[in-house]
N, C-alpha and C positions, 0 to 999 in steps of 0.2 A: 504494500499500499503506499504509494508516494503523497507526501503531504504537501499541501502549498499553505505558508506561513506567510499571511499577509501583515504587514507593519505599517500601518500609519503613523508618519512622522512629522512632528512640527516642532522647529526648534528643540530638539532632544540631543543635543552635542554632549551632554554631561552624562547622558546614559546609553547612548545609542552602540557603543563598541561593547559595552558590557552585556545588553540584552542580546546582540548578536552570537557573541560568544557562548551565551546560554543556549541560545536556539540551536547553533549548529553545533553543540555537544550532546545534543540529545541522543543521537545515534540512528535517527530515522532517516530514512531516504526522503529528502526534501528540497523543495525550492523557497526561495525567502524571497518575497517580493515587497520591497521597501518604497513605498509611496511617499515621497517628500512632498508636502503639502506648503510649498511656497517658504520653507526655513531661510531666515536671514541670518544663521548663526552658522556653525562648522558642522552642521549635520550631514550635509551633501559629499562634503570633501572625505568625512570619515568615512562613510559607507563607500565613496568610489574607490578608496584606498585600503578597504580591508582585505582585499585579496583572497577572496573565495568566489569561484565561478559558479557556485550555486546562488549566489545573491543577484537578485536583478534590482535595478533601481531605477524607478519611474519618478518623473519630476513633475512637479504642477508649477507652472510660473507664477501663480499667487496663491495664498492661503484660501481655500474653499471651505475646510471642515472634515471631520472624520468622515461623515457620510460619503462625501465625493471621494475620499480616499479609497474609501470600500468599493465604491463603484468600479474605480479603475482596477483595483486588486482582483475583483471578482470576475471581471473581463479578461485579464491576463493569466490567471491561473490556469495551471495544466495538470495539477495532481488529483488523486481521487477523493481527496478530503480537505477542507479549508480550516485552518486554525486563524482567527484573529488576534493578532497578539499587539497589544499597546507596547509603545516603544521606551516607556518609562519603567521602572523595576517594581510596579505596584504587582504585576502577575508573574510568577514564576514558570518557566518553561519545565522544571523537574515534574510538575503536574500532567503533562502530556499523557503519560500512560493511562491515568485514570479518566482523563477526559475522551480518550479514544477507545477505552475498552468497549462501551456500549454499542459503538459503530463497527468495531473491529468483529465481535462476535454475533453480529446481527440483529440487534435489539432496537437499534436507534438509527434514525435518519439525522439528528442533531441532538448535540449536548450542549447544556449550558453549565458553567461553573457556578458555584454557591459560595459566597464569602461568609454565610451566616449559618453554617451547618456542622460546626464542630471543628474546622481545622483552625490552625494558629492564624491570627491575625494582628496586625497592629491596632492597638486602643487609639481610636481617632473620631472626631468630629460627630458627636451625637447627634446634632440637628440634620446631618448629611443621613445617617442611619435611619432617622425618623422619616425625612423625606423619601428615601428609597423604599421604606416599608409602605408607604402610602401609595407611590406610583405602584409598586408591585401588585397592591391589593386591587387598585384600579384595573391594571392591565390584566389580572387574572380574571376580574369580574366581565371584562369585555371580551376575552379570548377563551373564558371556560378552560383555563389552565390552572395548576397548583404550584406554580414556581414561589420559590423563595426569594430569589433574587434577579428579577428582570432586567435591571440596569449593569449588570456585571459585565464585563469587557472580554471574558473568555466565553466566545461563542463559537462551536465547533459544528460544520456540517456538512455533508456530501457536496462535492463540487456540482453534481448534478442538481442538487436542491438549490444552491445558491445561484444559479443560473436562471432559476423560475422566479428570483425576488428581483424586482426592478426598483432599486431604492430610490424613492422621492426625496428624502432628507438629505441634505448636505452637511448637518452638524451632527450634534451629539442625539438628536432626535431619532437617528438611524436605529438606536438601541431598541426603542419600544416597538419601531417599525418592523424589525427584523422578527421580534416575538411575534407581532401580530400576523405578519404572513407566512411564517412557519405554522402557525395555528391554522389560517386560512386553509393551507397547503394539506392539512391533516398528517404532518409529519409526526413520527413518533419522536418524541422528545425526552432526553433523560438530563436529570440535574445532578451534580456530584461536587461533593466539597472541595474547594481548593484553598491555598494558603493566600493571604493578603496582606502586602505591606503599604498600605496608603500613604501618599504624600503630604505634605503639609504645602500650603501656597507657597512658602519661601522655598519649597524645595522643587517647585514648578507644577504643581497641581493647577489644573486649568478650568475645571467645570465648577459652576457657580450655581448660585439659587436662582439664576435667570434661566439657567439651562433646565432645572426642574420645572420651572413654570412653562418651559417649551415643550417639555416632556409630557407633561399634562395635555397640552393640546394635541400633540402627536398621538396619544393614546387613543383620545377621543376621534380623532380623525382617521385613524386607520383601522379602527373597529368596525367601521361600517363602508370604507370606501378604498380604493387603491392609489 
């Protein structure tokens, strides 16, 4: 099974080499598609000089958002399974075996990580936790799923499924949109616990309460329309 690891990156010079090291060290047959979303730091040069032929760099001329980067990555993927891997160090590629197991043994079409089901996580941001739980509850009500963590960055799916998802969201609204469209496709979805090391804003975290409000609108929009 060949993996296509899609890494959306925007000004991640501080972490991009480390995350590439961790992904390349997982031992899987893979291609890594780094979609640079208009970075103005050294992200591009670090990826260009990394020196591994399994890494492909695609550059957006200006910042468009995570959803736009995923659209590009989905189109370019050639593997059997797609893993969305954030460029920061919040999510650890050592969790790949757990994420892939339900697909490998034929139980699932898509797998979500969960930051809230028993694995180690950095203690951080109470109100982010509350907001995530509220958004997950609303998403579950509209999709009839029982996810614990709809907004999680680790989303894994068969490439044939990803190609049926035409993302409309350019920014972080892609997270609830992906979940809604997987539900609409009646995919077999599993959720597994992952480790999580959330960043502070000083460390480069980008998502804010504004993105939470946008996610609320996206949940309602994609519940009933494409």
